[in-house]
BADO-132735 format. One record per residue (C-alpha): residue in one letter; x, y, z. Coordinates in steps of 0.001 Angstrom, whole numbers, padded with zeros to 6 digits, always signed. Example, Ala and Ser with C-alpha at 12.3 -4.5 7.8 and 13.67 -1.06 7.14 Angstrom:
a+012300-004500+007800/s+013670-001060+007140/
This chain:
m+013621-010242+012624/s+014344-010417+009239/r+016063-007887+006905/p+014769-005748+004578/y+015542-006911+000956/k+015470-005927-003073/v+012248-007334-004745/c+013272-006287-008168/e+014431-003406-010188/d+013916+000039-007924/v+011605-001797-005513/y+012086-003188-002165/l+010623-004313+000934/v+011484-002172+004042/g+008572-003088+006408/s+006382-005778+007344/s+005406-007693+010687/d+009063-009623+010386/i+011082-006898+009295/s+009644-003709+011090/h+006841-004511+013648/s+004410-007134+014460/m+001601-004810+013492/d+002479-003170+010217/c+001689-004073+006808/c+004168-004738+004190/v+005935-001419+003626/y+007527-000980-000083/l+009931+001506-001334/v+010403+002559-004811/d+013568+004284-006136/a+012358+006809-008549/g+015419+009119-008053/e+013683+010125-005177/i+012258+007857-002392/v+008347+006657-003040/l+006982+004692+000163/i+003860+002163-000666/d+002053+002932+002849/a+003689+003934+006112/g+003049+000911+008912/a+000910+000975+011991/g+002925+003816+013775/q+005157+002143+016382/s+008275+001611+013869/t+008843+005107+012189/g+012493+004696+013281/r+012982+000908+012029/l+011650+002089+008808/v+014253+004798+008426/d+016832+002085+009602/n+015569-000027+007138/m+016098+002367+004110/q+019480+003310+005353/a+020431-000440+005826/l+019642-000522+002223/g+021871+002322+000986/f+019047+004874+000839/r+019147+008513+002615/p+015943+009015+004441/e+016486+012898+003518/r+015604+011796+000133/l+011961+010627+001319/s+009751+012693-000706/t+006107+010650-001149/v+004146+008248+000629/i+001347+006806-001440/v-001590+005339+000910/t-003240+002400-000302/h-005970+002566+002288/a-007001+004274+005519/h-006338+001350+008205/i-003721+002477+011117/d-001334-000744+009938/h-001147+001198+006713/i-001054+004948+007979/g+000278+004942+011599/s+003476+006691+010642/l+002249+009418+008106/y+002213+012054+010934/d+005991+011402+012048/l+007185+011163+008393/k+005750+014345+007620/q+006782+016318+010437/k+010196+014776+009953/y+010869+014747+006327/g+008033+016807+004918/i+006452+014052+002642/q+003615+014728+000250/i+000755+012297+001224/i-000913+010756-001995/a-004778+009074-000990/h-008061+008701-002578/e-010647+011059-001648/l-013193+008185-000438/d-010772+007515+002278/s-009364+011218+003116/a-011939+011548+005819/a-010722+008953+007665/i-007206+009405+007429/e-007435+013326+008163/s-009481+012891+010991/g-008537+009784+012685/k-011937+008118+012658/k-012794+004810+011385/v-009343+003620+010713/g-009160+001076+013479/a-006069+002183+015806/e-008576+001158+018763/h-008356-002818+017914/y-004328-002307+017407/g-004166-000515+020938/v-002406+002399+019556/k-003218+006107+019252/y-003341+007487+015443/q-002265+011221+014884/p-004354+012584+011895/c-002731+013645+008913/n-003519+015915+006251/i-003119+014692+002470/d-001773+016817-000179/t-002903+014785-003374/k-006491+013507-003030/l-006866+010816-006143/s-010509+010911-007653/g-011698+008414-010643/e-010906+005151-011462/d-007761+005344-013248/v-004866+008156-012516/n-001677+008505-013938/l+001117+010457-011670/k+004666+010878-012122/i+006924+011431-009054/g+010160+011572-009703/c+011570+009641-012703/c+008806+007052-012517/e+005077+007031-013814/f+002726+005607-011165/r-000653+004223-012516/f-003140+004573-009349/l-006456+002357-010056/h-009315+002424-007649/i-010497-000840-006296/p-013155-000322-003479/g-014223-003376-001722/h-011715-003280+001226/t-012520+000546+001934/p-014370+002913+000087/g-011185+004521-001231/s-008686+001576-001574/v-006061+002086-004242/a-004042-000221-006300/v-000676+001031-007813/m+000975-000257-011198/l+004677+000407-011886/e+006522-000682-014737/t+010352-001199-013945/g+013192-003457-015245/g+011081-005002-018053/k+008154-005899-015389/k+004686-004827-014518/v+005003-004347-010840/l+001258-004355-008660/f+001142-002920-005242/g-002444-004587-004827/q-002411-004073-001034/d-004887-006488+000936/i-005998-008387-002022/h-006579-010730+000794/g-009343-008597+002749/p-011042-008483+004859/y-014144-007422+003201/h-016360-006790+006100/p-018646-003707+006193/a-017305-003265+009976/w-013711-002089+008519/g-015460-000477+005408/g-015941-003697+003086/e-017991-004044+000674/p-018042-007799-001208/e-020030-007000-004359/k-017375-003874-005129/a-014497-006168-004065/v-014893-008552-006715/n-015282-006386-009327/s-011871-004940-008045/l-010093-007908-008009/v-011386-008682-011780/k-009673-005097-012678/l-006594-006500-010838/r-006311-009796-011855/d-006748-008722-015433/l-003854-006637-015292/e-001468-009436-015429/a+001032-008476-013289/d+004304-010357-013139/i+004967-009280-009715/l+002577-008633-006938/c+003379-006612-003814/e+000590-007580-001330/g-000140-005814+002020/h+000628-008837+004386/y+001312-011823+001736/g+004485-010201+000362/i+005721-011092-003090/i+003738-013120-005053/t+005841-013884-008814/p+005659-014860-011563/a+002140-013638-013349/i+000549-016978-013278/e+000766-017156-009350/v-000175-013676-009006/r-003301-014562-011178/a-003887-017884-009076/f-003390-015782-005819/i-005789-012932-006805/q-008421-015584-007656/e-008433-017517-005066/f-009496-014722-002858/m-012160-014048-005408/d-013397-017509-005258/n-013606-016933-001345/l-016107-014296-001860/g-018097-016542-003524/l-018727-014307-006184/g-015622-015374-008286/q-015657-014969-011922/g-013388-017470-014178/
């Protein structure tokens, strides 16, 4: 199994199918003076995620917040355990909140796992919201298409624009809450941010900016609705 590593200043990869569990999405850690996680894996690897934080020199007691990019099991499975153990604050978009808080339509049955519903502390609304967590300013962008309440997160650190654009690759299938017409508009929004580093939900790290743009454009084109 691979090891967690530093992506750039203040940003680390602590979970993925290679690093924590085969069912996990990519889980990113932001050092904001306190620990902020982007997503939480499928729920089978809470201990491994904590071990990976410690391997990078972070004390898990500093974990304050988990930002949920969308309500699929591979991104939300460990929320309950982390909240019980560390008292984390959970941030998610209001349009995905019912799924996260009820466990309905999160896809757990497709992974053969159980999901423990978990209350959300901050429910995002609107298209573009800035929140300060610790010493970092996080920009939340509503990007419906993969799920109704999907969000991307932008962070500027070390002179770089870092985009946590989870699951740009989709799928954009209605059975999973997908809406292709909305997805392409969301992808245009993300492409035009001109991020230097893309932290994707399953593909990992894409950089520099020209590669980020090309990656997003590829999935726009795959939808058959791409815009140049």
